[in-house]
N, C-alpha and C positions, 0 to 999 in steps of 0.2 A: 504494500500500500504506500503511495507517495506521501512524503512528509508535507504537512500543511505549513503555511507561513508561521514563523515564530511569533510568540506573543509580543515581543518588543517591536516587531515590524507592524503588527496589527495596531498596537497602541500608537506608534509613530504616525501611521496612516490616519487614524482617528483624530489625533491631535492636529494634524495638518488640515483636515477637513473642518474641524471645529474652529481653529484659528482663522482660516479663510472666511468662514461665515461670520465670526465675531468682528473681524476687521471690516468686512463689507457692510454689515448691517448694524453693528452696535457702537463702533468707534465714531466719534464726532470730530476727531482731530484731522484737519485737512492735510497735515504733513504725511500721514500714513494711509490715506485713502487709495493711493495709486500704486500699491505694492502687490506682488504676487508671492505667495508662499510656494517655493519650489520643492522643498524637501524638509523632513524632520528626522533627526537621529536621536534615539533615546538610549541612555546608558543601560547596562544590564540590571542595575538596581532601581531603575526608573526615577532616580533623584534629579537628573539633569536631562534637558533636551536642547539640542542644537537646532535652531529654526533657521533655515536658509531662505532668504528672500531676494527678489529682484524687483526692479522698477524700470519704467520707461522714461522716467525723468532724467534730467542731466546729472552727470556724475558729481558735480559740485553740490547738488542738493542732497546728496547721500548723508551728509552730516546732520541735516535737519530731520531726515527720516530716522536716523539712529536715535536722535534725541526724543523724537515722538514715540518710538518703540520702547525705549527705556522708561519713558513716562507712563506708558500704557501697560507695562509688564505686569504689574500687580493686578490691574483690572482684568487682563486676559487670563492670568493664572486663576484668579478667583472664579471667573465664569467657566473656565475649564473644569474646575472642581465641581461645579453644579451640573455640568452637562455630562461628565464622564463618571463612571462608577469605579474610581480608583481609591485605594487607601492612601496613596501618596501621589500628589500631583507634582510633576517635575518642575524644577526651576527652569525658566526659559532663558536661553542665550541666543540672541539674534545675530546672524552672520550674513553679510552681503554676499550673494552668490554671483560671481563674475562669469559663470559658464555661458549664460545666455548672451551676454555682451561679447565674450570671446568667440562664441559661435557665429554671431553676426559679423564680427570683424573678419573671421576666416572665410565666411561665405562671400563677403565683399572682395577679399583678395583673390579668391578662386574665380569669381566673375570677371575681375579685371584681367587676370591671367588668360582666361579663355578669350576675352575680347582682343587682347594683344595678339594672341596666337592666331585668331581668325584674321586679324588685320595683316599679319605677316604672310599668311597663306594666301590671302586675297591678292596682295601685291605680287607674290610669286606666280600666281596663275595668270596675272595680267601680262607678264613678260613673254 
């Protein structure tokens, strides 16, 4: 019989869904309205959770977003305790996820390389 997802993965997934809902519907702070929770990692003892987030806002505004998340951390944890049936609700640690930005940058470089390659081959076929 195949092994199901571990409990920590299920808890991390549930935390991600609940935090996304809380940020979207309950938080009134405009600094953190435009973020996306990309992943959550929970420690084995469920005492800490790394919450990875990304935003479409400019990189310079990331400082404001971090301040907003730090300010809302207690509210989010308190609401998680009401929504989830856990004996211990993990401490939340917010970490900016650069993978989306890095992927966009790499995609742009690939598109530029393809365009340059096509331009070179176009001039070769014209000769």
